[in-house]
C-alpha positions as CSV (number, residue, x, y, z in Angstrom):
1,M,-5.3,-136.5,97.2
2,A,-1.9,-134.9,97.2
3,E,1.5,-136.7,97.5
4,A,3.6,-135.6,100.4
5,I,7.3,-136.3,100.9
6,L,8.2,-136.9,104.6
7,R,11.8,-137.7,105.4
8,D,12.4,-139.3,102.0
9,R,9.3,-141.4,102.2
10,A,6.3,-140.8,100.0
11,C,2.9,-141.0,101.5
12,Q,-0.6,-139.9,100.5
13,A,-2.2,-137.0,102.4
14,T,-5.3,-134.9,101.9
15,F,-4.9,-131.1,102.1
16,Q,-8.4,-129.6,102.2
17,A,-7.1,-126.1,103.0
18,L,-4.7,-126.2,100.1
19,S,-7.1,-127.0,97.3
20,G,-6.2,-125.4,93.9
21,F,-2.4,-126.0,94.2
22,A,-0.7,-128.1,91.5
23,L,2.6,-128.5,93.4
24,V,3.5,-128.0,97.1
25,D,7.0,-128.3,98.7
26,G,8.4,-127.3,102.0
27,G,11.4,-126.3,104.0
28,D,11.9,-126.9,107.7
29,L,9.3,-124.4,108.8
30,H,7.9,-122.8,105.6
31,S,6.1,-124.1,102.5
32,L,5.9,-123.0,98.8
33,A,3.3,-123.9,96.2
34,I,2.4,-123.4,92.6
35,D,-1.3,-123.1,91.8
36,Q,-3.1,-124.4,88.7
37,N,-2.5,-121.0,87.0
38,G,1.3,-121.2,87.5
39,D,1.3,-118.5,90.3
40,A,3.6,-119.0,93.3
41,W,2.5,-118.9,96.9
42,G,4.4,-119.2,100.2
43,W,3.6,-119.4,104.0
44,G,5.3,-120.4,107.3
45,L,8.3,-119.0,109.2
46,N,9.7,-116.1,107.3
47,D,12.4,-114.6,109.6
48,Y,14.9,-114.2,106.7
49,G,12.4,-113.7,103.9
50,Q,12.6,-117.3,102.9
51,V,9.0,-117.5,101.9
52,G,9.6,-115.0,99.1
53,T,6.9,-112.5,99.6
54,G,9.3,-109.6,99.8
55,T,9.1,-109.0,103.5
56,N,10.4,-110.7,106.7
57,V,7.1,-110.6,108.5
58,T,6.7,-113.9,110.4
59,P,4.9,-116.2,110.6
60,I,2.8,-116.1,107.5
61,L,-0.2,-118.2,108.5
62,V,-2.1,-118.3,105.2
63,P,-0.6,-118.6,101.7
64,E,0.5,-115.3,100.2
65,A,1.3,-114.6,96.6
66,I,5.0,-114.5,95.6
67,Q,5.9,-111.9,93.0
68,M,8.1,-113.6,90.4
69,P,10.9,-111.5,88.8
């Protein structure tokens, strides 16, 4: 069970497709996550590179690894 924040309200939600992530957060149309190993992942709308994968290919439909500096 993961905790999701929706419009400043906390609720419980199950994310079967996102198993293995320790933290998940989202922007308006993209999401970012940290997995249990500390690696960063991103997906969603990426017009301006906001997902952090190093490209502006959009949309990113499945989580892609983000290279940390």
